[in-house]
C-alpha positions as a printed NumPy array, in Angstrom:
array([[ 45.468, -23.877, 104.233],
       [ 43.692, -20.36 , 104.657],
       [ 40.076, -19.894, 103.588],
       [ 41.366, -16.55 , 101.663],
       [ 39.468, -14.438, 103.838],
       [ 41.413, -11.261, 105.577],
       [ 40.973,  -9.314, 108.354],
       [ 41.643,  -5.72 , 108.809],
       [ 45.076,  -6.261, 110.663],
       [ 46.11 ,  -8.513, 107.87 ],
       [ 46.087, -11.882, 109.558],
       [ 44.031, -14.836, 108.021],
       [ 40.833, -15.787, 110.   ],
       [ 41.104, -18.891, 112.297],
       [ 44.776, -17.973, 113.413],
       [ 46.318, -19.818, 110.651],
       [ 50.019, -20.63 , 111.775],
       [ 52.816, -19.578, 109.786],
       [ 53.718, -22.447, 106.813],
       [ 56.607, -24.176, 106.742],
       [ 59.638, -22.008, 105.868],
       [ 58.365, -18.806, 108.045],
       [ 55.95 , -17.346, 105.272],
       [ 52.433, -16.29 , 106.858],
       [ 49.627, -17.   , 104.792],
       [ 47.169, -14.135, 103.829],
       [ 47.49 , -10.5  , 102.485],
       [ 46.727,  -7.411, 104.158],
       [ 44.206,  -5.001, 102.686],
       [ 46.536,  -2.268, 101.221],
       [ 48.69 ,  -5.462,  99.325],
       [ 45.118,  -6.25 ,  97.962],
       [ 44.511,  -2.835,  97.039],
       [ 47.624,  -2.294,  95.312],
       [ 47.218,  -5.543,  93.625],
       [ 44.098,  -4.211,  91.907],
       [ 45.274,  -0.617,  91.212],
       [ 48.237,  -2.706,  89.588],
       [ 45.796,  -4.616,  87.581],
       [ 43.698,  -1.44 ,  86.482],
       [ 46.576,   0.679,  85.231],
       [ 48.305,  -2.422,  83.498],
       [ 45.226,  -3.148,  81.536],
       [ 45.02 ,   0.665,  80.789],
       [ 48.438,   0.686,  79.336],
       [ 47.767,  -2.469,  77.076],
       [ 43.897,  -1.619,  75.97 ],
       [ 44.131,   0.546,  72.705],
       [ 40.717,   1.96 ,  73.999],
       [ 42.005,   3.598,  77.114],
       [ 45.713,   4.054,  76.442],
       [ 45.279,   7.952,  76.196],
       [ 43.571,   7.956,  79.919],
       [ 46.555,   5.944,  80.737],
       [ 49.148,   8.606,  79.396],
       [ 46.973,  11.391,  80.999],
       [ 47.016,   9.704,  84.303],
       [ 50.574,   9.286,  84.418],
       [ 51.077,  12.912,  83.343],
       [ 48.844,  14.115,  86.156],
       [ 50.81 ,  12.004,  88.397],
       [ 53.765,  13.803,  87.116],
       [ 52.585,  17.197,  87.052],
       [ 50.727,  17.461,  90.251],
       [ 53.694,  16.937,  92.489],
       [ 55.904,  19.19 ,  90.258],
       [ 53.854,  21.812,  90.901],
       [ 53.464,  21.414,  94.266],
       [ 57.132,  21.555,  94.867],
       [ 57.535,  24.737,  92.666],
       [ 54.971,  26.321,  95.058],
       [ 56.71 ,  25.477,  98.02 ],
       [ 60.107,  26.434,  96.834],
       [ 58.386,  29.739,  95.9  ],
       [ 57.466,  30.501,  99.376],
       [ 54.218,  31.923, 101.   ],
       [ 52.378,  34.591,  99.077],
       [ 52.494,  38.14 , 100.734],
       [ 49.276,  39.537, 102.341],
       [ 47.854,  42.249, 100.86 ]])
C-alpha cells in the first residue's frame, strides 16, 4: 500500500505496482488541486456567511468568458 505521497508525475513513491483490478494507487497533483477547489466551492455554497461570495464568484465565471466571446466576435479595434 502507498504511503500517500505523490511525485510530480503522479506516481506513488517507491514505484508501487498497480493494485489488483488494474487501478494504480496515488493521485496526481492536479487531481488533488481539483478536489481541494471543489471542497472550497462546496463549503462556500453551504455556509450562510459566504453564500454571497459564492454567487458573485459564479457570476464572475459566467460574465468573463461571455465578455471575452463578445469582444472576440466584434473583431479588432480600428487604429486611429
